[in-house]
DSSP file (Angstrom, degrees, kcal/mol; ACC not computed):
  #  RESIDUE AA STRUCTURE BP1 BP2  ACC     N-H-->O    O-->H-N    N-H-->O    O-->H-N    TCO  KAPPA ALPHA  PHI   PSI    X-CA   Y-CA   Z-CA
    1    1 A M     >        0   0    0      0, 0.0     4,-3.1     0, 0.0     5,-0.3   0.000 360.0 360.0 360.0 -36.6   81.7  121.6  125.5
    2    2 A I  H  >> +     0   0    0      2,-0.2     4,-2.8     1,-0.2     5,-0.6   0.948 360.0  45.9 -61.4 -46.8   80.3  120.5  122.1
    3    3 A A  H  >5S+     0   0    0      1,-0.2     4,-1.8     2,-0.2     5,-0.2   0.921 116.2  45.6 -61.6 -43.7   79.3  117.2  123.5
    4    4 A K  H  45S+     0   0    0      1,-0.2     4,-0.5     3,-0.2    -2,-0.2   0.912 119.2  40.4 -66.9 -42.7   77.8  118.8  126.6
    5    5 A D  H  <5S+     0   0    0     -4,-3.1    -2,-0.2     1,-0.1    -1,-0.2   0.848 131.0  20.9 -76.7 -34.9   76.0  121.5  124.7
    6    6 A Y  H  <5S+     0   0    0     -4,-2.8    -3,-0.2    -5,-0.3    -2,-0.2   0.693 129.7  33.5-111.1 -22.3   74.7  119.6  121.7
    7    7 A F  S  <<S+     0   0    0     -4,-1.8     2,-2.0    -5,-0.6    -3,-0.2   0.291  75.3 114.6-121.6  10.9   74.6  115.9  122.6
    8    8 A D        +     0   0    0     -4,-0.5    -1,-0.1    -5,-0.2    -4,-0.1  -0.429  41.2 160.5 -86.2  66.2   73.7  115.8  126.3
    9    9 A L        -     0   0    0     -2,-2.0     3,-0.1     1,-0.2     6,-0.1  -0.362  57.6 -66.5 -78.5 165.5   70.4  114.1  125.9
   10   10 A P     >> -     0   0    0      0, 0.0     4,-2.4     0, 0.0     5,-1.0  -0.327  63.1-112.7 -56.8 124.3   68.8  112.3  128.9
   11   11 A P  B  45S-a   15   0A   0      0, 0.0     2,-1.4     0, 0.0     5,-0.2  -0.274  90.5  -2.1 -61.9 144.0   71.0  109.3  129.7
   12   12 A R  T  45S+     0   0    0      3,-2.4     4,-0.1     1,-0.2     5,-0.0   0.019 125.8  70.6  66.3 -29.4   69.5  105.8  129.2
   13   13 A V  T  45S+     0   0    0     -2,-1.4    -1,-0.2    -3,-0.3     3,-0.1   0.945 119.8   9.6 -77.0 -51.5   66.2  107.4  128.1
   14   14 A A  T  <5S-     0   0    0     -4,-2.4     2,-0.3     1,-0.3    -1,-0.1   0.734 135.3  -5.8-101.1 -28.4   67.4  108.8  124.8
   15   15 A Q  B   < -a   11   0A   0     -5,-1.0    -3,-2.4     1,-0.1    -1,-0.3  -0.990  35.5-150.8-164.9 153.1   70.9  107.2  124.4
   16   16 A D  S    S-     0   0    0      1,-0.3    18,-0.7    -2,-0.3     2,-0.3   0.718  88.4 -20.0 -93.2 -30.5   73.5  105.1  126.1
   17   17 A A  E     -B   33   0B   0     16,-0.2     2,-0.3    20,-0.1    -1,-0.3  -0.923  62.8-120.9-160.9 176.6   76.4  106.9  124.2
   18   18 A W  E     -B   32   0B   0     14,-1.9    14,-2.9    -2,-0.3     2,-0.3  -0.986  16.3-148.9-134.4 150.4   77.1  108.9  121.1
   19   19 A A  E     +B   31   0B   0     -2,-0.3     2,-0.3    12,-0.2    12,-0.2  -0.877  14.7 177.7-116.6 148.0   79.4  108.3  118.1
   20   20 A Y  E     -B   30   0B   0     10,-2.2    10,-3.1    -2,-0.3     3,-0.1  -0.989  35.7 -93.5-147.1 151.3   81.3  110.8  116.0
   21   21 A S  E     -B   29   0B   0     -2,-0.3     8,-0.3     8,-0.2     5,-0.1  -0.293  45.3-102.0 -69.4 149.3   83.6  110.5  113.1
   22   22 A S        -     0   0    0      6,-2.6     6,-0.1     3,-0.6    -1,-0.1  -0.401  17.2-141.7 -66.5 141.9   87.4  110.4  113.7
   23   23 A V  S    S+     0   0    0      1,-0.1     3,-0.2    -2,-0.1    -1,-0.1   0.872 102.6  42.8 -70.4 -37.3   89.3  113.5  113.0
   24   24 A R  S    S+     0   0    0      1,-0.3     2,-0.4     2,-0.0    -1,-0.1   0.887 127.7  22.4 -77.7 -40.6   92.2  111.5  111.5
   25   25 A D    >   -     0   0    0      1,-0.1     3,-2.2     3,-0.1    -3,-0.6  -0.911  62.4-161.8-135.6 105.0   90.2  109.0  109.5
   26   26 A K  T 3  S+     0   0    0     -2,-0.4    -1,-0.1     1,-0.3    -3,-0.1   0.554  89.2  66.4 -67.0  -7.7   86.7  109.9  108.4
   27   27 A T  T 3  S+     0   0    0     -6,-0.1    -1,-0.3     2,-0.0     2,-0.3   0.506  98.0  65.6 -87.6  -4.0   85.9  106.2  107.7
   28   28 A K  S <  S-     0   0    0     -3,-2.2    -6,-2.6    -6,-0.1     2,-0.3  -0.774  70.8-145.4-117.6 161.5   86.2  105.4  111.5
   29   29 A Y  E     -B   21   0B   0     -2,-0.3     2,-0.3    -8,-0.3    -8,-0.2  -0.916   4.4-146.2-127.9 151.6   84.2  106.4  114.5
   30   30 A N  E     -B   20   0B   0    -10,-3.1   -10,-2.2    -2,-0.3     2,-0.4  -0.856  16.3-151.4-106.6 149.6   84.8  107.3  118.1
   31   31 A V  E     -B   19   0B   0     -2,-0.3     2,-0.5   -12,-0.2   -12,-0.2  -0.986   4.5-160.2-125.6 135.7   82.2  106.4  120.8
   32   32 A C  E     -B   18   0B   0    -14,-2.9   -14,-1.9    -2,-0.4     2,-0.3  -0.966   9.5-175.9-119.7 123.3   81.7  108.3  124.0
   33   33 A F  E     -B   17   0B   0     -2,-0.5   -16,-0.2   -16,-0.2   -17,-0.0  -0.845  33.0-111.6-110.5 149.6   79.9  106.8  127.0
   34   34 A R     >  -     0   0    0    -18,-0.7     4,-2.9    -2,-0.3     5,-0.2  -0.621  38.1-116.8 -69.9 142.7   79.1  108.4  130.3
   35   35 A P  H  > S+     0   0    0      0, 0.0     4,-2.3     0, 0.0     5,-0.2   0.884 111.8  48.7 -54.5 -44.7   81.3  106.7  132.9
   36   36 A D  H  > S+     0   0    0      1,-0.2     4,-1.2     2,-0.2     5,-0.1   0.901 115.3  44.4 -65.4 -39.1   78.4  105.2  134.9
   37   37 A I  H  > S+     0   0    0     -3,-0.2     4,-2.4     2,-0.2     5,-0.3   0.896 111.1  54.5 -70.7 -39.8   76.7  103.8  131.8
   38   38 A A  H  X S+     0   0    0     -4,-2.9     4,-2.8     1,-0.2    -2,-0.2   0.915 106.9  51.0 -59.2 -43.4   80.1  102.6  130.4
   39   39 A H  H  < S+     0   0    0     -4,-2.3    -1,-0.2    -5,-0.2    -2,-0.2   0.835 113.7  45.5 -65.0 -31.4   80.7  100.6  133.7
   40   40 A D  H  < S+     0   0    0     -4,-1.2    -1,-0.2    -5,-0.2    -2,-0.2   0.858 124.0  31.2 -76.2 -36.4   77.3   99.0  133.4
   41   41 A L  H  < S+     0   0    0     -4,-2.4     2,-0.3    -5,-0.1    -2,-0.2   0.713 112.8  56.8 -99.7 -23.4   77.5   98.1  129.7
   42   42 A L     <  -     0   0    0     -4,-2.8     2,-0.4    -5,-0.3     0, 0.0  -0.808  55.4-161.2-116.1 151.9   81.1   97.4  129.0
   43   43 A E        -     0   0    0     -2,-0.3     2,-0.7    -3,-0.0    -4,-0.1  -0.991  16.2-140.2-130.7 124.7   83.7   95.1  130.4
   44   44 A L        +     0   0    0     -2,-0.4    21,-0.1     1,-0.2     3,-0.1  -0.747  23.4 173.5 -85.0 117.1   87.4   95.6  129.9
   45   45 A N        -     0   0    0     -2,-0.7     2,-0.3     1,-0.3    -1,-0.2   0.694  59.7 -40.9 -95.4 -23.2   89.0   92.2  129.3
   46   46 A G        -     0   0    0     18,-0.2    -1,-0.3    39,-0.1     2,-0.3  -0.976  47.6-124.7 175.1 175.2   92.5   93.5  128.5
   47   47 A A  E     -C   63   0C   0     16,-2.3    16,-3.1    -2,-0.3     2,-0.4  -0.979  17.2-132.5-141.7 152.5   94.7   96.0  126.8
   48   48 A M  E     -C   62   0C   0     -2,-0.3     2,-0.6    14,-0.2    14,-0.2  -0.896   7.1-150.9-107.6 136.2   97.6   95.9  124.3
   49   49 A I  E     +C   61   0C   0     12,-2.9    11,-2.9    -2,-0.4    12,-1.4  -0.939  33.4 177.3-103.0 118.7  100.9   97.7  124.8
   50   50 A C  E     -C   59   0C   0     -2,-0.6     2,-0.4     9,-0.2     9,-0.2  -0.817  32.8-148.7-127.3 159.1  102.2   98.4  121.3
   51   51 A K  E     -C   58   0C   0      7,-2.5     7,-3.2    -2,-0.3     2,-0.3  -0.999  27.4-164.8-122.8 129.7  104.9  100.1  119.3
   52   52 A T  E     +C   57   0C   0     -2,-0.4     5,-0.2     5,-0.2    -2,-0.0  -0.818  17.2 174.1-117.9 155.0  104.0  101.5  116.0
   53   53 A N        -     0   0    0      3,-2.0     3,-0.2    -2,-0.3    -2,-0.0  -0.873  54.8 -86.4-140.3 175.3  105.8  102.7  112.9
   54   54 A P  S    S+     0   0    0      0, 0.0     3,-0.1     0, 0.0    -2,-0.0   0.737 125.4  39.1 -59.5 -21.1  104.4  103.8  109.5
   55   55 A L  S    S+     0   0    0      1,-0.3     2,-0.3     0, 0.0    -3,-0.0   0.775 122.0   3.7 -99.3 -30.0  104.4  100.2  108.3
   56   56 A K        -     0   0    0     -3,-0.2    -3,-2.0     2,-0.0     2,-0.5  -0.995  53.0-129.9-157.6 155.4  103.3   98.0  111.2
   57   57 A T  E     -C   52   0C   0     -2,-0.3     2,-0.5    -5,-0.2    -5,-0.2  -0.962  24.8-157.9-109.6 127.4  102.1   97.8  114.8
   58   58 A H  E     -C   51   0C   0     -7,-3.2    -7,-2.5    -2,-0.5     2,-0.6  -0.913  12.4-137.4-107.3 127.5  104.0   95.5  117.0
   59   59 A V  E     -C   50   0C   0     -2,-0.5    33,-0.3    31,-0.3    -9,-0.2  -0.746  20.6-178.5 -82.5 119.4  102.4   94.2  120.2
   60   60 A L  E     -     0   0C   0    -11,-2.9    17,-0.9    -2,-0.6     2,-0.3   0.872  62.7 -32.0 -85.9 -41.8  105.0   94.3  123.0
   61   61 A C  E     -CD  49  76C   0    -12,-1.4   -12,-2.9    15,-0.2    -1,-0.4  -0.963  57.5-121.7-164.5 172.5  102.8   92.8  125.7
   62   62 A V  E     -CD  48  75C   0     13,-2.9    13,-3.0    -2,-0.3     2,-0.5  -0.929  10.8-141.2-125.5 152.6   99.2   92.6  127.0
   63   63 A A  E     +CD  47  74C   0    -16,-3.1   -16,-2.3    -2,-0.3     2,-0.3  -0.960  28.9 165.5-110.6 127.8   97.6   93.6  130.2
   64   64 A A  E     -     0   0C   0      9,-2.4   -18,-0.2    -2,-0.5   -19,-0.1  -0.896  47.5 -24.6-148.3 113.0   94.9   91.2  131.4
   65   65 A G  E     -     0   0C   0     -2,-0.3     8,-2.1   -20,-0.2     2,-0.3  -0.138  66.3-102.9  82.3-178.6   93.4   91.1  134.9
   66   66 A A  E     - D   0  72C   0      6,-0.3     6,-0.2    -3,-0.1     2,-0.0  -0.969  21.6-117.5-145.2 157.1   94.7   92.3  138.2
   67   67 A D    >   -     0   0    0      4,-2.3     3,-2.0    -2,-0.3     6,-0.0  -0.151  50.5 -80.6 -85.8-172.4   96.2   90.7  141.3
   68   68 A E  T 3  S+     0   0    0      1,-0.3    -1,-0.1     2,-0.1    -2,-0.0   0.685 132.3  54.0 -66.6 -17.3   94.8   90.8  144.8
   69   69 A N  T 3  S-     0   0    0      2,-0.1    -1,-0.3     3,-0.0     3,-0.1   0.239 119.9-109.7 -97.1  11.6   96.2   94.3  145.3
   70   70 A N    <   +     0   0    0     -3,-2.0     2,-0.4     1,-0.3    -2,-0.1   0.745  69.0 148.8  65.5  26.8   94.5   95.5  142.1
   71   71 A K        -     0   0    0      1,-0.1    -4,-2.3     0, 0.0    -1,-0.3  -0.780  53.3-109.8 -89.7 134.3   97.8   95.8  140.2
   72   72 A I  E     -D   66   0C   0     -2,-0.4     2,-0.5    -6,-0.2    -6,-0.3  -0.366  27.4-134.0 -66.0 139.0   97.5   95.2  136.5
   73   73 A L  E     -     0   0C   0     -8,-2.1    -9,-2.4    -2,-0.1     2,-0.4  -0.840  18.0-158.1 -98.0 129.1   99.0   91.9  135.3
   74   74 A F  E     -D   63   0C   0     -2,-0.5     2,-0.3   -11,-0.2   -11,-0.2  -0.853   8.0-171.6-108.8 142.5  101.2   92.1  132.2
   75   75 A Y  E     -D   62   0C   0    -13,-3.0   -13,-2.9    -2,-0.4     3,-0.1  -0.974  25.1-109.1-134.0 146.7  102.0   89.2  129.9
   76   76 A S  E >   -D   61   0C   0     -2,-0.3     3,-2.0   -15,-0.2     6,-0.4  -0.332  42.4 -92.8 -73.0 154.6  104.4   88.8  127.0
   77   77 A N  T 3  S+     0   0    0    -17,-0.9    -1,-0.1     1,-0.3     3,-0.1  -0.509 117.1  31.7 -63.8 130.3  103.2   88.4  123.4
   78   78 A G  T 3  S+     0   0    0      1,-0.3    -1,-0.3    -2,-0.2    -2,-0.1   0.248  90.7 129.0 100.0 -10.0  103.0   84.7  122.7
   79   79 A S  S <> S-     0   0    0     -3,-2.0     4,-2.1     1,-0.1    -1,-0.3  -0.271  73.4-111.6 -72.5 163.8  102.0   83.8  126.3
   80   80 A E  H  > S+     0   0    0      1,-0.2     4,-1.7     2,-0.2     5,-0.1   0.868 119.1  54.6 -63.3 -36.9   99.0   81.6  127.1
   81   81 A Q  H  > S+     0   0    0      2,-0.2     4,-2.4     1,-0.2     5,-0.3   0.910 107.7  49.2 -64.3 -42.1   97.3   84.6  128.7
   82   82 A Q  H  > S+     0   0    0     -6,-0.4     4,-3.1     1,-0.2     7,-0.2   0.917 110.0  51.6 -61.8 -43.1   97.8   86.7  125.5
   83   83 A K  H  < S+     0   0    0     -4,-2.1    -1,-0.2     1,-0.2    -2,-0.2   0.829 112.4  46.7 -64.5 -31.8   96.4   83.8  123.4
   84   84 A Q  H  < S+     0   0    0     -4,-1.7    -2,-0.2     2,-0.2    -1,-0.2   0.920 122.5  32.0 -75.3 -44.5   93.3   83.6  125.7
   85   85 A V  H  < S+     0   0    0     -4,-2.4    -2,-0.2     1,-0.2    -3,-0.2   0.876 137.2  20.3 -83.3 -39.1   92.5   87.3  125.8
   86   86 A F    ><  +     0   0    0     -4,-3.1     3,-1.7    -5,-0.3    -1,-0.2  -0.584  65.3 160.5-129.9  68.9   93.7   88.3  122.3
   87   87 A P  T 3  S+     0   0    0      0, 0.0    -1,-0.1     0, 0.0    -4,-0.1   0.713  71.0  68.5 -65.6 -17.5   93.8   85.2  120.2
   88   88 A E  T 3  S+     0   0    0     -3,-0.1     2,-0.3     2,-0.1    -5,-0.1   0.616  75.8 103.3 -77.2 -11.3   93.8   87.4  117.0
   89   89 A I    <   -     0   0    0     -3,-1.7     2,-0.4    -7,-0.2   -11,-0.1  -0.561  65.1-144.5 -75.7 129.9   97.3   88.7  117.7
   90   90 A E        -     0   0    0     -2,-0.3   -31,-0.3     1,-0.0     2,-0.3  -0.786  26.3-110.0 -90.1 136.2  100.0   87.2  115.5
   91   91 A R        +     0   0    0     -2,-0.4     2,-0.3   -33,-0.1    -1,-0.0  -0.486  50.1 168.2 -67.1 128.5  103.3   86.8  117.3
   92   92 A S        -     0   0    0    -33,-0.3   -15,-0.1    -2,-0.3    -3,-0.0  -0.976  33.1-132.6-141.7 155.2  105.8   89.2  115.9
   93   93 A V              0   0    0     -2,-0.3   -33,-0.1     1,-0.1    -2,-0.0  -0.937 360.0 360.0-109.5 125.5  109.2   90.5  116.8
   94   94 A P              0   0    0      0, 0.0    -1,-0.1     0, 0.0   -36,-0.1   0.522 360.0 360.0 -64.6 360.0  109.7   94.3  116.6
């Protein structure tokens, strides 16, 4: 309701999205796009499936692309697909 009441300016005319500080960490920001604008401006290349603990985040696998039935394809950490989509991930064992 806050976003709708206070930040709902004319789309594309006044803004593409709005940013607001994170509740958990005030040095970081969240960005909110309207779905239609997000689909026009952003492209999802992949996602990481992770397990976290207070000391470290371990990447368990990555999702990148979809098959002919639009099912998401998952690849293990260290695979060639992971290296192409997320080359910044260091291989680690949980």
